[in-house]
C-alpha positions in Angstrom: -71.0 -22.4 -9.4 -69.1 -25.2 -7.7 -65.3 -24.6 -7.3 -63.2 -27.2 -8.3 -61.0 -28.8 -5.3 -57.2 -28.5 -5.9 -55.9 -31.6 -6.1 -53.4 -32.7 -3.1 -50.5 -33.1 -5.6 -50.7 -29.5 -6.8 -51.4 -28.5 -2.8 -48.2 -30.2 -2.0 -46.2 -28.4 -4.9 -47.5 -25.1 -3.9 -46.8 -25.5 -0.4 -43.3 -26.9 -1.0 -42.9 -24.0 -3.8 -43.7 -21.4 -1.1 -41.5 -22.9 1.5 -38.6 -22.8 -1.1 -39.5 -19.2 -1.9 -39.8 -18.0 1.8 -36.3 -19.8 2.8 -34.6 -18.1 -0.1 -36.1 -14.5 1.1 -34.5 -15.6 4.7 -31.1 -16.5 2.7 -31.0 -13.3 0.7 -31.9 -11.4 3.8 -28.9 -12.9 5.5 -26.7 -12.8 2.7 -25.4 -9.2 3.1 -21.9 -10.4 2.5 -18.4 -8.7 0.9 -15.8 -10.6 -0.6 -12.6 -8.5 -0.1 -9.5 -9.3 -2.1 -6.3 -8.1 -0.3 -2.8 -8.7 0.1 -2.3 -7.5 3.7 -1.2 -10.8 4.9 2.0 -10.2 7.2 1.5 -9.8 11.0 0.5 -6.1 11.5 -1.4 -6.1 8.4 -3.5 -9.3 9.1 -4.3 -7.5 12.6 -5.7 -4.5 10.8 -7.9 -6.5 8.3 -9.2 -8.3 11.4 -10.7 -5.2 12.7 -12.4 -4.2 9.7 -14.0 -7.8 9.5 -15.2 -7.1 13.3 -16.8 -3.7 12.3 -18.7 -5.3 9.3 -19.7 -8.3 11.2 -21.0 -5.9 13.8 -23.1 -4.0 11.0 -24.6 -7.5 10.1 -22.7 -7.9 7.0 -20.5 -11.3 6.6 -16.9 -10.9 5.7 -15.7 -13.3 2.8 -11.7 -12.9 3.0 -10.1 -13.2 -0.2 -5.8 -12.8 1.0 -3.5 -13.4 -1.8 -0.1 -12.9 -0.4 2.7 -10.8 -2.0 4.2 -7.6 -0.8 3.4 -5.3 -3.7 0.2 -6.8 -4.9 1.3 -8.6 -8.1 -0.2 -11.8 -7.2 -3.6 -10.3 -6.2 -3.6 -8.1 -9.3 -3.3 -11.1 -11.3 -6.1 -13.1 -9.3 -8.3 -9.9 -9.6 -7.8 -9.9 -13.6 -9.0 -13.6 -13.6 -12.2 -12.9 -11.3 -13.3 -9.9 -13.5 -12.4 -11.7 -17.0 -14.4 -14.7 -15.6 -17.4 -12.3 -14.9 -17.3 -12.9 -11.3 -15.5 -9.8 -9.7 -15.4 -9.8 -5.9 -17.3 -7.3 -4.1 -14.1 -5.0 -3.6 -10.5 -5.1 -4.0 -7.3 -3.6 -2.9 -6.2 -1.4 -5.6 -4.8 2.2 -5.8 -3.4 5.1 -7.7 -3.3 4.9 -11.5 -4.7 1.5 -11.6 -8.0 2.6 -10.1 -8.2 4.8 -13.4 -7.3 1.6 -15.4 -10.0 -0.6 -13.9 -12.4 2.5 -14.2 -11.8 2.7 -17.9 -12.9 -1.2 -18.3 -16.2 0.0 -16.7 -16.1 -2.6 -14.2 -16.0 -0.2 -11.3 -19.1 0.7 -8.9 -20.2 4.2 -8.0 -19.9 4.9 -4.2 -21.1 8.4 -4.2 -23.7 7.9 -1.7 -21.2 6.7 0.9 -19.1 9.8 0.3 -21.7 12.4 0.3 -23.3 11.1 3.5 -19.7 11.1 5.0 -18.6 14.5 3.4 -15.6 12.9 2.1 -14.9 15.8 -0.1 -14.4 18.5 2.7 -12.5 15.7 4.6 -9.9 14.5 2.1 -7.0 16.4 0.9 -7.7 17.1 -3.0 -4.5 14.9 -3.8 -6.2 12.0 -2.0 -10.0 12.6 -3.2 -8.8 12.9 -7.0 -7.2 9.3 -6.7 -10.3 7.8 -5.3 -12.6 8.9 -8.2 -13.3 8.1 -11.6 -14.7 10.6 -14.2 -15.8 12.7 -10.9 -17.5 9.6 -9.0 -16.3 8.1 -6.1 -15.2 4.7 -6.7 -12.4 3.6 -3.9 -12.3 4.5 -0.3 -9.1 5.5 1.2 -7.6 3.5 3.9 -4.7 5.2 4.9 -1.4 7.3 4.0 2.2 5.4 4.3 5.4 7.2 4.0 7.8 5.3 1.8 11.1 7.3 2.5 11.7 5.8 5.8 15.0 4.1 7.0 14.5 2.0 10.1 17.2 1.4 12.6 18.3 -0.9 15.3 20.0 1.6 17.8 21.3 -1.3 19.6 23.4 -2.4 16.5 24.3 1.2 15.9 25.7 1.3 19.4 27.6 -1.8 19.3 29.2 -0.8 15.9 30.1 2.5 17.1 27.9 4.4 14.5 25.8 7.4 14.8 22.2 8.0 13.0 23.0 9.2 9.4 21.5 12.5 8.2 23.3 12.5 4.8 24.5 10.2 2.4 28.3 10.4 3.6 27.2 9.8 7.0 25.0 6.9 5.9 27.8 4.9 4.1 30.2 5.6 7.1 27.5 4.0 9.5 27.1 1.2 6.8 30.8 0.5 7.0 31.1 0.5 10.9 28.0 -2.1 11.0 29.3 -4.1 8.3 33.0 -4.4 10.2 31.2 -5.2 13.6 29.9 -8.3 11.8 26.2 -7.3 11.3 24.4 -7.2 8.1 24.4 -3.2 7.3 21.1 -3.1 5.2 18.4 -5.5 5.3 16.7 -6.0 2.1 14.7 -8.4 0.3 15.7 -8.9 -3.5 12.3 -8.6 -5.1 11.8 -5.9 -7.8 9.2 -3.8 -5.7 11.6 -3.6 -2.8 14.4 -2.9 -5.2 12.3 -0.1 -6.6 11.6 1.1 -3.3 15.3 1.8 -2.3 15.7 3.2 -5.7 13.0 6.1 -5.7 13.9 6.6 -1.9 17.7 7.2 -3.3 16.5 9.3 -6.2 14.5 11.6 -3.7 17.4 12.0 -1.3 19.9 12.6 -4.3 18.0 15.0 -6.6 15.1 16.4 -4.2 11.1 16.5 -4.7 11.4 18.5 -8.1 13.7 16.2 -9.8 11.6 13.0 -8.3 8.4 14.5 -9.8 9.8 15.1 -13.3 11.5 11.9 -13.6 9.4 9.5 -11.9 5.7 11.0 -12.1 6.0 13.1 -15.2 8.7 10.6 -16.7 10.4 13.5 -18.2 13.3 11.9 -20.5 15.8 15.0 -19.7 15.4 14.3 -16.0 15.5 10.5 -16.5 18.7 11.0 -18.6 20.3 13.8 -16.6 23.3 13.8 -14.1 20.8 13.5 -11.2 19.8 10.0 -12.5 23.3 8.8 -12.9 24.2 9.9 -9.5 21.1 8.1 -8.1 22.3 4.8 -9.7 25.9 5.5 -8.5 24.4 5.8 -4.9 22.0 2.4 -5.4 25.3 0.6 -6.5 27.2 1.5 -3.2 24.0 0.7 -1.5 24.0 -2.8 -2.8 27.3 -3.6 -1.5 26.1 -3.7 1.9 23.2 -6.1 1.4 23.7 -9.7 2.4 24.0 -12.5 -0.1 20.7 -14.3 1.1 18.6 -11.3 0.1 17.2 -12.6 -3.1 13.6 -13.3 -2.9 13.3 -12.4 0.9 9.8 -11.1 1.7 10.0 -7.3 3.3 8.8 -8.5 6.7 11.8 -11.1 6.9 14.0 -8.2 6.1 12.5 -5.9 9.0 12.8 -9.0 11.1 16.5 -9.0 10.7 16.3 -5.5 12.0 13.9 -6.1 15.0 16.2 -9.0 16.1 19.7 -7.2 15.9 20.8 -9.1 12.8 21.1 -6.0 10.7 21.3 -2.4 11.2 19.3 -0.4 8.7 16.2 -1.2 6.3 14.8 1.1 3.7 10.9 0.5 3.8 7.6 2.5 3.9 6.1 2.9 7.4 4.1 -0.7 6.9 7.5 -2.2 8.6 6.5 -0.4 11.8 3.3 -2.6 12.1 5.9 -5.6 12.2 7.9 -3.7 15.2 4.4 -3.0 16.8 3.4 -6.5 16.5 6.7 -7.7 18.2 6.1 -5.4 20.8 8.8 -3.0 20.3 8.8 0.7 21.1 10.0 3.8 18.8 12.8 5.8 20.0 13.8 3.0 22.4 14.0 -0.2 20.4 14.1 1.1 17.0 14.5 4.6 15.1 12.3 5.9 12.3 14.3 8.6 10.1 13.7 10.2 6.8 16.2 8.5 4.4 19.5 10.7 3.6 18.5 14.1 1.8 14.6 13.3 2.1 14.0 15.2 5.7 11.6 17.9 4.1 9.9 15.7 1.6 7.4 12.9 1.6 6.7 10.1 -0.7 3.2 8.6 -0.2 1.5 5.2 -0.9 -2.3 5.3 -0.3 -4.1 1.9 0.3 -7.7 2.1 -0.9 -10.4 -0.4 -1.5 -12.3 -0.2 -4.9 -15.8 -1.4 -5.2 -16.7 -3.4 -8.3 -20.0 -3.7 -10.2 -22.0 -6.5 -8.5 -25.8 -7.4 -9.5 -27.0 -8.3 -6.2 -29.2 -5.5 -4.4 -27.6 -6.7 -0.9 -24.2 -6.6 -1.9 -24.7 -3.3 -3.3 -25.7 -1.9 -0.2 -22.9 -3.9 1.6 -20.4 -2.0 -0.4 -21.9 1.2 1.0 -21.6 -0.2 4.3 -17.9 -1.1 3.8 -16.9 2.3 2.4 -18.6 3.9 5.4 -16.9 1.6 8.0 -13.3 2.2 6.0 -13.6 6.1 6.3 -15.0 6.0 9.8 -12.7 7.6 12.5 -12.9 4.5 14.8 -11.6 2.0 12.0 -9.2 4.7 10.8 -7.5 4.9 14.3 -7.3 1.1 15.1 -6.1 0.2 11.3 -3.5 2.5 11.3 -2.2 1.9 14.6 -1.9 -1.9 13.8 -0.6 -0.9 10.1 1.9 1.8 10.9 0.6 4.1 8.7 -1.7 7.4 9.5 -4.9 7.9 9.2 -6.3 9.7 5.8 -8.7 11.8 7.8 -7.1 14.8 9.5 -9.7 14.8 12.3 -8.6 11.4 13.9 -7.2 12.0 17.5 -3.5 11.8 17.6 -3.4 10.5 21.4 -2.9 6.9 20.7 -0.4 7.3 18.0 3.4 6.9 18.5 6.2 9.3 17.6 6.9 7.7 14.3 3.3 8.2 13.4 3.1 11.9 14.7 6.4 12.8 12.7 4.6 11.3 9.6 1.4 13.5 10.2 3.7 16.6 10.7 5.7 16.0 7.7 2.7 15.0 5.7 1.0 18.2 6.5 4.3 20.3 6.1 5.2 18.5 2.6 1.7 19.1 1.4 2.1 22.9 1.9 5.7 23.2 0.7 4.6 21.0 -2.7 7.2 18.2 -1.8 4.7 15.4 -1.4 4.9 13.1 -4.0 3.5 9.8 -5.2 5.4 6.6 -4.9 6.5 5.1 -8.3 7.3 2.0 -6.5 4.0 1.4 -5.0 1.5 2.2 -7.9 0.7 5.8 -7.2 2.7 7.7 -9.9 2.7 6.0 -13.1 0.8 3.3 -15.3 1.3 -0.5 -14.5 2.8 -1.0 -17.8 5.5 1.8 -17.4 6.0 0.8 -13.9 6.6 -2.9 -14.8 9.2 -1.8 -17.3 11.2 0.2 -14.8 11.1 -2.3 -12.3 12.7 -4.7 -14.9 15.8 -2.2 -15.3 16.1 -1.4 -11.5 16.2 -5.2 -10.6 18.6 -5.8 -13.4 21.0 -3.0 -12.2 20.8 -4.5 -8.6 21.4 -7.9 -9.7 24.2 -7.4 -12.3 27.3 -5.4 -13.1 25.1 -3.1 -15.3 26.7 0.5 -15.3 24.9 3.5 -14.0 25.1 4.9 -17.6 23.6 1.8 -19.1 20.9 1.9 -16.5 20.1 5.6 -17.4 19.5 5.0 -21.0 17.4 1.6 -20.1 15.2 3.3 -17.5 14.4 6.5 -19.8 13.3 3.7 -22.7 11.4 1.6 -20.2 9.3 5.0 -19.0 7.9 5.1 -22.5 6.2 1.9 -22.3 2.3 2.4 -22.6 
């Protein structure tokens, strides 16, 4: 039987189709890409992200940056919600604490147990960390670091010029603030944004009432603790602190407040140790150009903020593999070291060598271990580690109102207790 010849037109179509298919396969093969939504945009933070990008690209994965500025991530959260609702989530996003559970309940997070099992995360991570990274017993996020929130950053030159000493309690703190102010400097560098107000507030609560009070009031949201004398005293102390903040603080970004301490315009700042990344980026040395001290009354306690990258469900098989590559890279000792050296935080892995870390980081490592043993390790309410985003938002509103009005401590306590009931 004679075969019918294939027409030239059909031949051309088949060849074209084959070439298109081949080029599509080639594109897919090269298309291992991670789009990462994050809010690491300041100097020290941007350097840290650049290191992760380098590691990923060395593994053949293209990094697509989705950076959304805004220190506490409110803008990033808004952008993430819009993408998820539109059905096109990024490969990964910087989210943490109870928000991981909230996204897990939406059914949009990807299981990365394969990376965790291969990397032995369960044996490496403290339970207080690993439990936050899991949803219903499965890893859905990789922890990047541990930040200590309850620090005060001090310019020793400003202190010297003012004739003040490093404060160890609230009485000494206000004595130092008086002297700094009288010497013509800003006593307390601050940015008037809700999350920054809440950072100072929770640090004061820890210093005034201790870890047990902090846990009852700002983690368990216990009404008796929220309305008791320690909370009144917390607001009284906060009310005194705000008298040492300059009039231009409204809306100021945290890193600009840190720059005031770096440049000798201000004496002190309450801020987590991401501030150290700014000192490092400016070429400053701890113990010489700046001091890191636990906030008054908080020496033996530790409020933590753990940054993490959660993975979102994606359909593309290459993208799924890239997620596991990203999770593995985040937890690698190499990245943990270089990221945290730039960021000002400490590695989440206890086996990362301390050699390159400075005195502030080593103090943070030692205090993290000691607080963990003493049961004084507490999640930061201000930084999304302790309560639901709804309760946190309602509490932020009360704290900011107090910071920007003549609201009394008694009225603030009642309003905060009511806000804590927000679901």
